[in-house]
C-alpha positions as CSV (number, residue, x, y, z in Angstrom):
1,X,-5.3,-15.1,3.0
2,X,-2.7,-17.1,4.9
3,X,0.5,-15.3,3.6
4,X,1.8,-12.7,6.1
5,X,1.8,-9.0,5.2
6,X,5.1,-7.1,5.9
7,X,5.9,-3.4,5.9
8,X,7.1,-3.3,2.3
9,X,3.9,-5.1,1.1
10,X,1.7,-2.7,3.0
11,X,3.6,0.2,1.5
12,X,3.2,-1.2,-2.0
13,X,-0.5,-1.8,-1.6
14,X,-1.3,1.6,-0.1
15,X,0.8,3.5,-2.6
16,X,-0.8,1.5,-5.4
17,X,-4.2,2.5,-4.2
18,X,-3.0,6.1,-4.0
19,X,-1.8,6.1,-7.7
20,X,-5.4,5.8,-8.8
21,X,-7.0,8.4,-6.6
22,X,-6.7,10.3,-3.3
23,X,-8.3,8.0,-0.7
24,X,-9.3,8.1,3.0
25,X,-8.4,5.6,5.6
26,X,-11.5,3.4,5.7
27,X,-11.6,3.3,1.9
28,X,-8.0,2.1,1.8
29,X,-8.6,-0.5,4.6
30,X,-11.5,-2.0,2.7
31,X,-9.4,-2.6,-0.4
32,X,-6.5,-4.1,1.7
33,X,-8.9,-6.4,3.5
34,X,-9.3,-8.2,0.1
35,X,-5.8,-9.7,0.6
36,X,-5.3,-9.4,4.3
37,X,-7.3,-9.8,7.5
38,X,-5.6,-6.7,8.9
39,X,-7.5,-4.6,11.4
40,X,-8.4,-1.0,10.5
41,X,-6.3,0.2,13.5
42,X,-3.1,-1.3,11.9
43,X,-3.5,0.9,8.8
44,X,-3.3,4.4,10.5
45,X,0.2,4.0,11.9
46,X,1.4,3.0,8.4
47,X,-0.3,6.0,6.8
48,X,1.3,8.2,9.4
49,X,4.7,6.7,8.7
50,X,4.4,7.1,4.9
51,X,3.3,10.7,5.5
52,X,6.3,11.4,7.8
53,X,8.6,9.9,5.2
54,X,7.2,12.2,2.6
55,X,5.6,9.6,0.5
56,X,2.0,10.8,1.2
57,X,0.5,14.1,2.0
58,X,-2.9,14.6,3.7
59,X,-5.7,17.0,3.6
60,X,-9.1,17.2,5.2
61,X,-12.4,17.5,3.3
62,X,-15.9,18.0,4.8
63,X,-18.2,15.0,4.5
64,X,-21.6,14.9,6.1
65,X,-20.9,17.5,8.7
66,X,-17.4,16.4,9.7
67,X,-13.9,16.2,8.2
68,X,-12.6,13.2,6.4
69,X,-8.8,12.9,6.0
70,X,-7.7,12.1,2.5
71,X,-4.2,10.9,1.5
72,X,-2.4,11.8,-1.7
73,X,0.8,10.2,-3.1
74,X,3.7,12.6,-3.5
75,X,6.4,12.6,-6.2
76,X,8.8,10.8,-3.8
77,X,6.0,8.4,-3.0
78,X,5.6,7.7,-6.7
79,X,9.3,6.9,-7.0
80,X,9.2,4.7,-3.9
81,X,6.1,2.9,-5.3
82,X,7.9,2.3,-8.6
83,X,10.9,0.8,-6.8
84,X,8.6,-1.4,-4.6
85,X,6.7,-2.5,-7.7
86,X,10.0,-3.5,-9.5
87,X,11.1,-5.4,-6.4
88,X,7.7,-7.2,-6.2
89,X,7.8,-8.1,-9.9
90,X,11.3,-9.6,-9.5
91,X,10.2,-11.5,-6.4
92,X,7.0,-12.8,-8.0
93,X,8.9,-14.0,-11.1
94,X,11.5,-15.9,-8.9
95,X,8.7,-17.5,-6.8
96,X,6.7,-18.4,-10.0
97,X,9.9,-20.0,-11.5
98,X,10.4,-22.2,-8.5
99,X,6.7,-23.1,-8.3
100,X,6.8,-24.2,-12.0
101,X,9.9,-26.3,-11.4
102,X,12.1,-24.1,-13.6
103,X,14.8,-23.3,-11.1
104,X,17.6,-25.8,-11.7
105,X,20.3,-24.1,-9.6
């Protein structure tokens, strides 16, 4: 995709994935690659920031003889996600209105 990804969009996508199930980094990155050509190494600082802000928690789980770090959305993460989703919806509606020629202002 040619449209740039910014921090709020990354947050929205990551938290959206987390609302469905706890996920590990590689799993998250594969889903995000469907809309962005972002490198895997870009994801981990974002996950760490979201964890430091209290929006995600993390736990390790054994997998094939080693630990895999899973991320889980917190209550404050859910509230932040809902706020981002509302902002995205308003933004998308405004863009769609302009694209359809409906903005006369």
